[in-house]
C-alpha positions in Angstrom: 12.1 35.3 -99.8 14.4 38.3 -99.4 17.6 37.3 -97.6 17.5 38.4 -94.0 20.4 39.7 -91.9 21.4 37.1 -89.3 21.6 39.9 -86.7 18.1 41.2 -87.6 16.0 38.2 -86.7 13.3 38.3 -84.0 14.6 38.8 -80.6 12.1 36.8 -78.7 12.9 34.2 -76.0 9.6 32.6 -76.7 11.0 31.4 -80.0 14.2 29.9 -78.3 13.4 26.3 -77.7 17.0 25.2 -77.7 17.8 22.7 -74.9 18.5 24.7 -71.8 17.9 23.0 -68.4 19.7 25.7 -66.4 16.9 27.9 -65.0 19.1 29.9 -62.7 17.2 31.0 -59.6 14.2 28.8 -59.9 13.4 27.3 -56.6 10.8 24.5 -56.7 8.9 24.0 -53.6 6.4 21.3 -52.6 3.0 22.4 -51.4 3.1 20.0 -48.5 6.4 21.4 -47.2 5.2 25.1 -47.3 2.8 26.9 -45.1 -0.6 27.6 -46.6 -0.9 30.8 -48.7 -2.4 33.8 -46.9 -6.2 34.0 -47.2 -7.4 35.8 -50.2 -10.2 38.5 -50.1 -13.6 37.1 -49.1 -14.5 35.5 -52.4 -13.9 31.8 -51.5 -17.3 30.9 -52.8 -16.0 31.7 -56.3 -12.5 30.1 -55.8 -11.9 26.5 -56.6 -9.3 25.0 -54.3 -6.4 23.4 -56.1 -6.1 19.6 -56.1 -3.3 18.1 -54.1 0.0 18.0 -56.1 0.0 14.2 -56.3 -3.6 14.0 -57.4 -4.2 14.4 -61.2 -7.9 13.7 -61.9 -8.8 12.4 -65.4 -11.9 12.9 -67.5 -14.2 13.0 -64.5 -12.7 16.3 -63.4 -14.7 19.5 -63.9 -17.4 17.8 -66.0 -19.8 20.4 -64.9 -17.9 23.1 -66.8 -19.2 22.8 -70.3 -17.8 25.0 -73.1 -20.1 27.3 -75.0 -19.3 25.3 -78.2 -19.7 21.9 -76.3 -16.2 20.9 -77.3 -15.1 17.3 -76.5 -13.7 17.1 -73.0 -9.9 16.8 -72.4 -8.7 15.2 -69.3 -6.1 16.5 -66.8 -4.8 20.0 -66.2 -3.3 22.5 -68.6 -1.7 24.4 -65.7 -0.8 23.5 -62.2 0.7 26.2 -60.0 1.9 25.9 -56.4 3.1 28.7 -54.2 4.3 30.9 -57.1 5.9 34.2 -56.2 7.6 36.7 -58.4 9.3 40.0 -57.4 10.5 43.0 -59.4 13.1 45.0 -57.5 11.6 44.3 -54.2 8.0 44.7 -55.4 6.0 41.4 -55.2 3.8 41.0 -58.3 2.7 37.4 -57.7 2.3 36.5 -54.1 2.4 32.8 -53.2 -0.4 31.9 -55.6 -1.7 28.3 -56.3 -4.3 27.2 -58.8 -5.2 24.5 -61.3 -6.7 25.1 -64.8 -8.4 22.2 -66.5 -7.1 21.3 -70.0 -9.2 22.0 -73.1 -10.8 25.2 -71.8 -11.1 28.8 -73.0 -9.8 30.6 -70.0 -10.3 34.3 -69.3 -7.4 35.8 -67.4 -8.8 38.9 -65.8 -7.5 41.6 -63.4 -6.5 45.3 -63.2 -3.3 46.7 -64.5 -0.3 45.7 -62.5 -1.9 42.6 -61.0 0.6 40.1 -62.6 -1.3 38.9 -65.7 1.5 39.4 -68.1 4.1 38.1 -65.6 2.1 34.9 -65.2 1.8 34.4 -68.9 5.5 34.9 -69.4 6.2 32.3 -66.6 3.9 29.8 -68.2 5.6 30.4 -71.6 9.0 29.9 -70.1 10.3 33.4 -70.6 10.7 34.3 -66.9 12.8 31.9 -64.7 13.6 33.8 -61.6 10.5 33.0 -59.5 9.9 30.7 -56.6 7.3 27.9 -56.6 6.2 25.0 -58.8 4.8 25.5 -62.3 3.7 22.7 -64.6 2.3 23.2 -68.2 0.5 20.2 -69.6 1.9 18.0 -66.8 5.5 19.1 -67.5 7.9 21.3 -65.6 8.9 24.5 -67.5 11.5 23.6 -70.1 12.0 22.5 -73.7 9.0 20.0 -73.6 6.5 22.5 -72.2 7.6 25.3 -74.5 7.1 23.2 -77.6 3.4 22.9 -76.7 2.9 26.6 -76.3 2.0 29.3 -78.8 2.5 32.7 -77.3 1.1 36.1 -78.4 3.0 38.6 -76.3 1.8 42.1 -75.3 4.4 43.8 -77.6 5.7 43.6 -81.1 8.9 41.5 -81.5 9.6 41.2 -85.2 12.3 43.5 -86.7 10.9 46.6 -88.3 12.4 45.7 -91.7 10.5 42.4 -91.9 7.7 42.1 -94.4 4.5 40.1 -93.7 5.8 37.2 -95.8 9.2 37.3 -93.9 7.3 36.8 -90.6 5.3 33.9 -92.1 8.4 32.2 -93.5 10.2 32.6 -90.2 7.5 30.8 -88.3 7.2 28.2 -91.0 10.9 27.4 -90.7 10.9 27.4 -86.9 7.7 25.6 -85.9 6.7 22.2 -87.1 3.1 22.8 -86.3 2.9 26.0 -88.4 0.5 26.1 -91.3 1.8 28.5 -93.9 -1.2 28.3 -96.2 -3.5 29.3 -93.3 -1.2 32.2 -92.4 -1.4 33.6 -95.9 -5.1 33.2 -95.9 -5.3 35.1 -92.6 -3.1 37.9 -94.0 -5.7 38.3 -96.8 -8.5 38.3 -94.3 -6.8 41.0 -92.3 -6.0 43.0 -95.4 -2.2 42.7 -94.9 0.0 43.1 -98.0 2.5 40.2 -98.0 5.3 42.6 -99.1 4.5 45.4 -96.7 7.2 46.1 -94.1 6.4 46.2 -90.4 7.9 49.7 -90.1 5.1 51.1 -92.3 2.3 49.3 -90.4 0.1 50.8 -87.8 0.1 49.4 -84.3 -3.2 47.6 -85.0 -1.8 46.0 -88.2 1.3 44.8 -86.4 -0.8 43.2 -83.7 -2.9 41.5 -86.4 0.3 40.2 -88.0 1.5 38.7 -84.7 -1.9 37.1 -84.1 -2.1 35.5 -87.5 1.3 33.7 -87.2 0.4 32.5 -83.7 -3.1 31.2 -84.7 -1.5 29.4 -87.7 0.1 27.0 -85.3 -1.6 23.8 -84.1 -0.4 24.2 -80.5 -1.7 22.4 -77.5 -1.8 25.6 -75.5 -2.3 29.2 -76.7 -1.3 32.1 -74.4 -2.7 35.4 -75.7 -1.8 38.5 -73.8 -4.4 41.3 -74.6 -5.0 40.2 -78.2 -7.6 43.0 -78.6 -5.7 45.7 -76.8 -4.8 47.8 -79.8 -7.7 46.8 -82.0 -10.6 49.1 -82.8 -14.1 48.0 -81.7 -15.2 47.3 -85.3 -12.4 44.7 -85.8 -12.7 43.0 -82.4 -15.5 40.6 -83.5 -13.6 39.6 -86.7 -10.4 38.9 -84.7 -12.3 36.9 -82.0 -14.0 34.9 -84.7 -10.7 34.0 -86.2 -9.3 33.0 -82.8 -12.3 30.9 -81.9 -12.5 29.1 -85.3 -8.8 28.4 -85.8 -7.2 27.2 -82.5 -6.7 23.5 -82.4 -9.6 21.4 -81.1 -9.1 20.3 -77.5 -6.3 22.7 -77.0 -6.3 25.2 -74.1 -6.7 28.9 -74.8 -5.7 31.4 -72.1 -6.6 34.9 -73.0 -5.9 38.0 -70.9 -8.2 41.0 -71.4 -9.8 44.1 -70.0 -12.8 43.7 -72.3 -14.7 41.5 -69.9 -18.2 42.3 -71.2 -17.2 41.8 -74.9 -15.6 38.4 -74.3 -17.2 36.7 -71.3 -19.6 34.7 -73.6 -16.5 33.0 -75.0 -15.0 31.8 -71.7 -15.3 28.3 -70.2 -13.3 29.1 -67.2 -12.2 32.3 -65.4 -9.1 33.2 -63.5 -9.1 36.6 -61.8 -6.0 38.1 -60.2 -5.8 41.1 -57.9 -3.0 42.5 -55.7 -0.9 39.5 -56.9 -3.4 36.9 -55.6 -5.9 34.6 -57.1 -9.4 36.0 -56.4 -11.5 33.7 -58.6 -10.7 30.4 -60.3 -13.8 28.5 -61.4 -15.9 27.4 -64.4 -18.1 29.9 -66.1 -21.3 28.0 -65.4 -20.7 28.3 -61.7 -20.4 32.1 -62.0 -23.5 32.4 -64.2 -25.4 30.4 -61.6 -25.1 33.3 -59.3 -27.4 35.3 -61.6 -24.6 37.8 -62.3 -22.5 38.5 -65.4 -18.8 37.9 -65.3 -18.3 41.6 -65.5 -20.4 42.2 -62.5 -18.6 39.6 -60.5 -15.3 41.0 -61.7 -16.1 44.5 -60.4 -17.4 43.0 -57.2 -14.4 40.9 -56.3 -11.7 43.1 -57.6 -12.8 46.0 -55.3 -9.7 47.8 -54.0 -7.4 45.6 -56.2 -7.8 48.4 -58.7 -5.4 50.3 -56.5 -1.9 49.0 -57.2 0.8 49.4 -54.6 
């Protein structure tokens, strides 16, 4: 491998799992000590109420939510969020939201631009610390232990432009114990990526494929994919989704944000919809389909004026 400049390594907080228990302005609150969140828009029939903070159901929880591939059930929750709020310069992006997501599911994170999807993903990944509320990932508060379980695909490229494909693969291989280098090289061939091609000569779509292949070569417990198909042409979407669905670790949780609801709803076990910084829908896919409507139809119905961002 070509020797890399120490100052030219990926600048990504998601890769920084060094022990750091100082989370600055994080203010953890207990749901029982806080007033209830303001009522969401009239979609309560689609919204599953979070379990009490002290109640962690096991394998009996959410048994009615079967995955399309009938994967073995995994007990507990992948994510537990209570009274989470996040502001940017006085603008509230997430407004006192609370929800639970069962473990071992493929979760569609849906919502219009500006509703807080990327912010929520970054909080779950441990990249954003200045929020208020309680957030747990796989039963653990955000920190070193929770980060080690998460594989993050961010919404922007983070590798240095001088890196080659093989440099990115070797970097992940050195950094993550659960990384499979052989699988990554096979993915590169499937994507048509030259191992010696530099990122600065790649198109946006090629760069996104490169990021996807290193993330999906990890055997993580939780995958957070922020718009993995955002810069990909329609012809390649099916190939990329096939690679995602066939290569994430069995029984892991896959949370995927997307605007392509119609193309991907068949893959979801669970749906979390955000709008105006609030949770509008949080339930299993079977319950939504029982209404006789598609996820896209329900999405358009419940989002309503949430397309208008303050």
